[in-house]
C-alpha positions as CSV (number, residue, x, y, z in Angstrom):
1,M,148.0,26.5,-48.9
2,S,146.8,23.5,-50.9
3,H,146.6,23.3,-54.1
4,R,144.9,20.5,-56.7
5,F,146.6,19.2,-59.6
6,T,145.6,16.9,-62.4
7,S,148.1,14.3,-63.7
8,V,148.2,11.9,-66.3
9,I,150.9,9.0,-66.2
10,L,151.4,7.3,-69.6
11,K,153.8,4.2,-70.3
12,E,156.6,4.9,-72.7
13,G,158.8,2.0,-73.2
14,R,159.8,1.0,-69.7
15,W,159.3,4.0,-68.1
16,Y,156.0,5.7,-66.9
17,V,156.0,9.5,-67.9
18,A,153.6,11.7,-65.7
19,R,152.8,15.1,-66.6
20,C,151.2,17.9,-64.7
21,L,148.4,19.1,-66.7
22,E,147.8,22.4,-65.3
23,L,151.7,23.5,-65.2
24,G,153.3,21.3,-67.9
25,I,155.7,20.0,-65.7
26,V,156.7,16.4,-66.8
27,S,158.5,13.5,-64.7
28,Q,159.2,9.8,-65.0
29,G,159.6,6.8,-62.8
30,K,159.8,3.1,-63.5
31,T,156.4,2.5,-61.7
32,I,153.4,4.6,-61.7
33,K,153.6,5.2,-57.9
34,S,157.3,6.6,-58.7
35,A,156.2,8.5,-61.5
36,Q,153.7,10.2,-59.5
37,K,156.0,10.7,-56.8
38,N,158.5,12.3,-59.1
39,L,155.9,14.7,-60.5
40,Q,154.9,16.0,-57.1
41,E,158.7,16.6,-56.1
42,A,159.0,18.3,-59.4
43,V,155.8,20.4,-59.3
44,E,156.9,21.2,-55.3
45,L,160.5,22.1,-56.6
46,Y,158.9,24.3,-59.4
47,L,156.5,26.1,-57.2
48,E,159.5,27.0,-54.5
49,D,161.0,28.9,-57.6
50,Q,158.2,30.3,-59.3
51,P,155.7,30.8,-56.7
52,C,153.9,33.8,-58.4
53,K,153.1,31.6,-61.0
54,L,150.1,30.2,-59.1
55,H,148.9,33.5,-58.3
56,S,149.4,35.6,-61.9
57,S,146.9,33.8,-64.0
58,P,144.3,31.7,-62.5
59,R,143.4,28.4,-64.7
60,M,140.5,26.5,-65.1
61,A,140.6,23.1,-64.4
62,P,141.8,20.9,-67.6
63,V,138.8,18.9,-69.4
64,V,140.2,15.5,-69.8
65,R,138.3,13.4,-72.5
66,T,138.5,10.6,-74.7
67,F,137.6,10.0,-78.1
68,Q,137.8,7.0,-80.8
69,L,138.9,7.4,-84.3
70,Q,138.8,4.5,-86.9
71,H,142.0,4.8,-88.9
72,A,142.7,2.7,-92.1
């Protein structure tokens, strides 16, 4: 069974931190590619341990938006 997840990757210091929005799982890597790969592995491990989590409560796809704010 195939599932689609959304990841957000931010640079924090020397590391890239990747977060799966649907599951709240976080991983990191020294590059964007490695952060994404590590996150995918973390999600796979999570789903092996918690297979019913995907089916217990269907989740709407996250709404991702940007906004601008002026701060003094």
